[in-house]
C-alpha positions in Angstrom: 195.1 87.8 36.1 195.7 88.5 39.8 193.9 91.0 42.0 195.2 94.6 42.3 197.3 95.2 45.3 197.2 98.8 46.6 200.4 99.3 48.6 202.1 102.2 50.1 205.8 102.2 51.1 206.7 103.4 54.5 209.4 105.8 53.2 210.1 107.5 50.0 211.9 105.5 47.2 215.6 106.2 46.7 216.2 108.5 43.7 218.2 106.0 41.8 215.7 103.2 42.1 212.5 105.2 41.5 210.4 104.8 38.4 210.9 108.5 37.7 214.6 108.0 37.5 214.2 105.1 35.1 211.9 107.2 33.0 214.5 110.0 32.8 217.2 107.6 31.8 215.2 106.1 29.0 214.2 109.6 27.7 217.7 110.0 26.2 217.1 107.2 23.7 213.6 108.5 22.8 214.7 112.1 22.2 215.9 111.7 18.5 212.6 110.0 17.6 210.6 112.7 19.4 212.4 115.5 17.8 211.8 113.9 14.4 208.1 113.6 15.2 208.0 117.4 16.1 209.7 118.2 12.8 207.1 116.2 10.9 204.2 117.6 13.0 205.1 121.2 12.2 204.5 120.6 8.5 201.4 118.5 9.0 199.3 118.9 12.2 201.3 121.1 14.7 199.0 120.3 17.6 199.8 116.6 17.7 203.4 116.9 18.9 203.9 120.4 20.4 207.1 121.7 21.9 207.9 120.8 25.6 206.8 124.2 26.9 203.4 124.2 25.1 200.2 124.7 27.2 196.6 125.7 26.6 197.6 129.3 25.7 200.2 128.3 23.1 199.7 129.7 19.6 200.8 127.2 16.9 202.2 128.4 13.6 200.0 127.5 10.7 201.8 125.9 7.7 201.7 127.8 4.4 200.7 124.6 2.7 197.8 122.3 3.8 199.0 119.3 1.7 200.7 117.7 4.7 197.7 117.9 7.0 195.3 116.9 4.3 197.5 113.9 3.4 197.8 112.7 6.9 194.0 113.0 7.6 193.2 111.4 4.3 195.5 108.4 4.8 194.3 108.0 8.4 190.7 108.0 7.2 191.4 105.3 4.6 193.1 103.2 7.3 190.1 103.7 9.5 187.7 102.4 6.8 190.0 99.4 6.4 190.0 98.7 10.1 186.4 99.6 10.8 184.3 99.2 7.7 180.8 100.7 8.1 177.8 98.4 8.8 180.1 95.3 9.0 182.6 93.9 11.5 186.3 94.1 10.7 186.8 90.5 11.7 185.2 87.1 11.3 184.8 84.3 13.8 184.9 80.8 12.4 185.3 77.2 13.4 187.8 74.8 11.9 186.5 72.4 9.3 187.8 69.5 11.4 185.3 70.4 14.1 182.4 70.4 11.7 183.5 66.9 10.5 183.2 65.7 14.1 179.5 66.9 14.4 178.2 65.6 11.1 175.7 63.5 12.9 173.8 66.6 13.8 173.5 69.0 10.8 171.8 71.7 12.9 174.9 72.1 15.1 176.7 74.0 12.3 173.9 76.5 12.0 173.7 76.9 15.7 177.5 77.5 16.0 177.5 80.1 13.1 174.5 82.0 14.6 176.3 82.1 17.9 179.5 83.4 16.4 177.6 86.1 14.5 176.0 87.3 17.8 179.5 87.6 19.3 180.6 89.6 16.3 177.7 91.9 16.7 178.2 92.3 20.4 181.8 93.3 19.9 180.9 95.9 17.3 178.1 97.3 19.5 180.6 97.6 22.3 183.0 99.5 20.1 180.3 102.0 19.2 179.3 102.5 22.8 182.8 103.0 24.1 183.6 105.4 21.1 186.8 103.5 20.3 186.7 104.8 16.7 187.8 108.3 17.9 190.7 106.8 19.8 191.8 104.6 16.9 191.7 107.6 14.5 193.9 109.7 16.9 196.3 106.7 17.2 196.5 106.4 13.4 197.5 110.1 13.0 200.2 109.7 15.6 201.5 106.6 13.9 201.7 108.3 10.5 203.6 111.3 11.9 205.8 109.8 14.6 205.6 106.1 13.8 204.8 105.3 17.5 201.7 105.2 19.7 200.6 103.3 22.8 197.1 102.0 23.4 195.7 100.9 26.7 192.6 98.7 27.0 190.3 99.8 29.8 186.8 99.0 30.9 185.7 102.4 29.5 187.4 101.9 26.1 190.7 102.6 24.5 193.1 105.2 25.8 195.9 106.7 23.5 199.3 107.8 24.8 201.5 110.0 22.6 205.2 109.4 22.3 205.8 112.4 24.6 204.2 110.5 27.5 205.9 107.2 27.4 209.3 105.4 26.9 209.8 101.8 25.9 212.5 99.2 25.8 212.4 96.1 23.5 214.6 93.1 22.9 216.2 92.6 19.5 213.2 90.7 18.2 210.8 93.5 19.2 209.2 92.0 22.3 208.4 94.5 25.0 210.7 94.5 28.0 209.7 97.7 29.7 207.2 100.5 29.3 207.1 103.6 31.5 204.2 106.0 31.2 204.3 109.6 32.6 201.0 111.4 33.2 199.5 113.9 35.6 196.7 113.2 38.0 194.9 115.4 40.4 195.4 114.5 44.0 191.7 114.4 44.6 191.4 111.6 42.0 193.4 109.2 44.2 191.7 106.8 46.5 191.4 108.3 50.0 193.8 105.8 51.6 196.4 106.4 48.9 195.9 110.2 49.0 196.5 110.2 52.8 199.7 108.1 52.4 201.1 110.3 49.6 200.6 113.4 51.8 201.9 111.7 54.9 204.9 113.6 56.3 204.2 116.8 54.4 204.5 119.9 56.6 201.9 122.0 54.8 199.3 119.7 53.2 197.1 122.6 52.2 199.6 123.4 49.4 198.7 120.0 47.8 194.9 120.7 47.7 193.7 120.4 44.1 197.3 120.0 43.0 198.3 117.9 40.0 201.0 115.3 40.7 203.1 113.2 38.4 202.0 109.6 38.1 204.4 107.0 36.6 203.3 103.6 35.5 206.0 101.0 34.9 205.3 97.7 33.1 208.2 95.2 33.3 208.4 91.8 31.7 209.2 89.0 34.0 209.9 85.4 32.9 206.3 84.3 33.3 204.3 87.5 33.6 204.2 91.3 33.3 204.6 93.3 36.4 202.9 96.7 36.7 203.8 99.3 39.3 202.6 102.8 39.8 204.5 105.6 41.5 203.2 108.9 42.7 205.3 111.4 44.6 208.1 108.8 44.9 205.8 106.3 46.6 204.5 103.0 45.1 200.7 103.1 45.2 199.8 100.1 43.1 201.2 96.7 42.1 199.6 94.3 39.6 200.5 91.3 37.5 199.3 90.2 34.1 199.8 87.0 32.1 202.1 87.3 29.1 199.1 87.1 26.7 196.8 89.4 28.7 198.7 92.7 28.9 196.3 95.5 28.3 198.9 97.7 26.7 199.6 97.7 22.9 202.8 99.5 21.8 202.4 100.2 18.0 205.0 101.0 15.4 204.2 102.1 11.8 207.6 101.1 10.3 209.5 98.6 12.3 213.3 98.8 12.4 215.0 95.6 13.7 217.0 96.2 16.9 215.3 99.6 17.5 213.0 100.4 20.4 210.9 102.8 18.4 209.4 102.9 14.9 209.5 105.4 12.0 206.6 107.3 10.7 205.2 107.6 7.2 205.6 111.3 7.0 209.3 111.1 7.8 210.0 109.4 4.5 208.6 112.5 2.7 209.9 115.2 5.0 212.2 116.6 2.3 209.3 117.2 -0.1 207.2 118.7 2.7 209.9 121.2 3.6 210.5 122.1 -0.1 206.8 122.7 -0.6 206.5 124.8 2.5 209.3 127.0 1.4 208.0 127.5 -2.1 204.4 128.1 -0.9 205.6 130.8 1.4 207.8 132.4 -1.3 205.0 132.5 -3.8 202.4 133.7 -1.3 204.6 136.6 0.0 205.8 137.5 -3.6 202.2 137.4 -4.9 201.1 139.7 -2.1 203.8 142.2 -2.9 203.1 142.0 -6.6 199.4 142.6 -6.0 200.1 146.0 -4.6 199.2 148.7 -7.2 201.1 152.0 -7.2 200.7 154.8 -9.8 203.7 157.1 -10.3 203.4 160.6 -11.8 206.4 162.4 -13.4 207.3 165.4 -11.3 208.1 167.4 -14.4 204.9 166.4 -16.3 201.6 168.2 -16.9 199.6 165.6 -15.1 198.9 166.5 -11.4 199.0 163.7 -8.9 196.2 165.3 -6.8 193.9 165.4 -9.8 194.6 161.8 -10.6 194.0 160.7 -7.1 190.7 162.6 -6.7 189.2 161.7 -10.1 186.3 159.3 -10.1 186.0 156.4 -12.5 185.3 157.7 -16.0 186.3 161.3 -15.2 188.1 163.6 -17.7 191.2 165.3 -16.5 194.0 167.2 -18.1 197.3 165.4 -18.5 199.5 163.1 -20.5 199.7 159.3 -20.5 203.5 159.6 -20.6 203.5 161.2 -17.2 201.8 158.2 -15.5 203.2 154.7 -15.0 202.4 151.7 -12.8 205.0 150.1 -10.5 205.5 146.5 -11.4 207.6 143.7 -9.9 208.2 142.0 -13.3 208.7 138.6 -11.5 206.2 136.6 -13.5 208.8 134.2 -15.0 210.4 133.7 -11.6 207.1 132.9 -10.0 206.3 130.5 -12.8 209.4 128.5 -12.2 208.6 128.3 -8.5 205.0 127.4 -9.2 205.8 124.6 -11.6 208.3 123.1 -9.0 205.7 123.4 -6.3 203.1 121.6 -8.5 205.6 118.7 -9.2 206.2 118.3 -5.4 202.5 118.4 -4.6 201.9 115.7 -7.2 204.4 113.5 -5.6 203.0 114.1 -2.1 199.4 113.4 -3.3 200.6 110.1 -4.7 202.4 109.3 -1.4 199.3 110.0 0.7 196.9 108.4 -1.7 
């Protein structure tokens, strides 16, 4: 792996050749998958894939049914236990039997090698606990279940997860990565002093950019013998780097792979029809039950029972009147609710089976 090269172009990049322009072009192919992910997120965990205009003050609608959210979190937890079993590594390091045959003259070598491999396993697991990668993997699994796509980046400080809203990708028909472009925001004060000075060079009023968030684009392109990484900020290249083909620190994951497609499909998408049906039935039963729970007494205007006496009478009191003058308003929708409730139970059973 070659050393980082911090570079800064003398002039702004042309609009057509900028990484930002390439990102906007690839966004068109991503939009159907992203819209599908938002549809699935609304019925499961709305905060995972919010609308474009969402911010810190956005109020998300809470689904009437929690089966979707519970199913996604349950399945993600089961996958987490499979990937990171407690008190044991999720992988094993071993040596081929042919190697052991070559060292038969020294029986202690096999024990020494196995002890060394166990120490490596323990060191890797300790590093995972220190970097808190479990949290990142759990977040990644939820995104995979809902959208079918997620991007991981290996850094010195641990894993970083990118949602489908923050990156675009291009693959060959086999599925190999040809290009990845990541869009994120960075505060101008987080840039190295030399790069920050170059980005602001030529700006009339540099005070406007103080503590301002800028768009940062990271482009990873496959070359014949290596991966090329370039970063663009404010239409200026600020970083160039190269990786060997087997050392790329980016992992583009797909839950359900579709041949010839750049993006994958999520698990929730296969059961979106049941989730929508369950949401509609849950809302109808809840609103209908709330209306039916309202109790109203009606008094005949021509009867002997007075409405004021009935309203003021405490429990167990004796008043003058006739039972024929008083009736209770009822919706009489029990049979309709029962049909809806049975249909809802059948759908919920299917979803519970789908999400284990």
